[in-house]
N, C-alpha and C positions, 0 to 999 in steps of 0.2 A: 375445447380447452384441454390442454395436457397437464399432467402432473408436473410440478416443479421438482427439479433435481438438485442434489448436493453432491458434488464430485470430490471423492477422496483424492489426496495428493498423488496417489499412485496412477491415476488415470492420465493417459497421454493427452496432450493439448489438442491434438488433431481430433480426438473424440469430442472434446468440449466444443471446438469450433464447428464440427459437423453437426452436432446437436443444435447449436445455436442457429446455424444456417437453415435448419429445418423448423425453426420457430419454437424450440423447446427452451423453457426458462431454466437456465443453469447458473448455479452459484458454486464456485470452487472453494476448497479449504484455503487455498492461497489468497483468493479475493476476500475471504471472510476472516483471515488472520488466524486460522486454527490449524495450520499444518503441523505444528509441534505438539498439539494436544493428544492425549491418550484417546484411543478408539472409542471408549465409552463416552467421553465428553463430546466427541464428534457426533456419535449417534444421538446423544441427548440434544445437542445443538440443532441438528437437522430436524429432529422431532419438534423442537420449539418453533422452528421456522416453517413447519409443515411440509418439509421436503424429503423426498425419497433419496437415500444414499446409494450412489453407484460406486462400488469398490472392487479392487482386485486383490485385496489383502485378506489372506486366509484367517489371520487373527481376528479381524473385524467380523468375518463370517461366524466364527465361534461365539463371539460376544452377542451378536444378533440372535443366534439360536438360544443362548443362555437366557437372554431377556425374554424371548418368546416362551421358553419353558417355565420361567418364573412368573409369567403373567405381567411382566413389566412392559408398559406401552412404548412402542416406537412407530414412527411413520411408515417404515418399510425399508427394504434394502434390495438391491440388485447386485449379484456377484457374478463376475466373469473372470476366469483364470486367464491371465494375459498371454499364456502360451497356447491356449486352446481356442482363441477367437481373434480374427483379424480386426483391424481398426474399422473397416467398412461394415463388417458384420456387427460389431459392437454398437456402432451408430444406429444401424437399422433396427437391431433388437431392442435397444434401450428406447428408441423413438416409438416403437410399437407398444412397449409396455406403458410408456408415458401417455400414449394416445388412447389406449383401450381400457386401461385399469382405472378404477376410481380410488380416491384416497381411502375410503372404507375397505375396499378390496385389498389394498396394499398394507393396511395397518397390521403390524406384528407379523409380517410375512417376508420371506426371502425368496426371490426369483433368481434362477440360475441361467447364465448365458453359456453357450449359444442356445437360443430357443430351438426347439426341434419341431 
């Protein structure tokens, strides 16, 4: 069983489709009606749903680190800069994280893509 994901609105639809084709449970901010929400609300929503956020938003990354430093709980985040990773590599790397990490391992943690 893989970790469920919450995709920020910056994530290309091909990544969403590729993850779903691999059996990953994906919910997007578009589908959830949260595309216009502040990043903190999106992180809070994903945590309420028990989903790991995948984002390419540097501001979101900063907020996740602030929460971790303050001891504020969140389900976890994966960050990949859109110019440093291909769509195919993003799909493979996010799939790997979702498959091998547990919810406890991802809690209050940020993983960076591409994986090395």
